[in-house]
N, C-alpha and C positions, 0 to 999 in steps of 0.2 A: 521794362528788362525782357528781351527775347532769350529765350534758351534754345539752343540748338541741339535738338534730342537725335537727328540723325548722325551728327558729327560724334555727340557723347557716346552713343551707341557703337559707332565703327572703332572709336579711338579708346574706350575703356573695357579694359579686361580686369574682372575681380580674379579670376584664375588664368593665371598665363598657360595658355593652352597651344603655344608655339613647340612645335614639335611632337605634339600628342599623337599617339597611334590608337588605331579603334580595335576592338575585339568583339565578336559576336559571342556572347554567352549562351548558355542552355539553361535559361531562366523559364519556369513554367513551359508554354507551349514553344518555347524557343528551338528545343531539339527537333519537334515535330518539322517546323520550317527551316531548320539546317539540314535537315534530310532531304526535303524538298529543293533545296540550293545544290545538294550534292548531286541530285538526279537531274534536275531540269536548267540548272545555271542561274545567272543572275538576271531574271526576268524582272522588269521593272515593277510588277504588282507585288512580287515578293521582296523585294529589298524594301519597298515602303513599309510592309510587316516588319520586316528584321529591324529596321531602325529602332524600334523599342528594346532591342537585346543587344544594343551596343554598347560597350563601355569604353570610354578614354582614358588611356594613361600615359604618362610621360615615357620618353624614346628610352631612357636608361632602363626602366622596369619592364618596357616591352621587350626589349633585347635580353634581359635576364628570363624571361617567360620563354622568349622563343628559343633561347640556348638549351633550355631544359628540356624542349620537346612538349610544352604543356599546350600548344596552339600549331594549328594546321593551316596551310594555306589552300584554299579551296576557291577557285574561279575569281581570283582577284582579292578574296575576303579573308581576314584572319579569324579562325574559328576555335572556339575552345576545343582542346582534344582530350585534355586530363579531367576527368569528373570531380576532381578535387579543388579544381582551380576557381571555382567561383561556388559561394556560399548564399543560399536564400537570405539569411539573417546577416551576415558580415560582409558580403560583396566579394570582389576577389581576394583570394587568401594566398596569395602566392610566395609570401616570406614565412618559411615556417615555424618562427618564434613568433609572429605577429599574433596567430589566433590562439597560441597558447596563453602569451601575456594577456589578452583581454579575459578568456576563461578563468585564469587564476584571480585576476582583479576584483 
């Protein structure tokens, strides 16, 4: 029995990421790299380093964050603009009640 690994990898999605949007967040040293992006633009070496600070979310949550001005568009990238958007322990915290529910539970 032959298993088609390449075909399976191409066709299988555990999480549906169609329409997903990416945001670069200020996690650990991400803030320093984001500042470099502001000054130098999207240089290849810098974009490779920034990959570890990218969070992907679905398009309707992205629109909610964008409309509330919690992200900004810099050199073709969406960047965290609100210090409270990303928490080191919980990740993205853009639904105000979501974080409170976790802390109460």
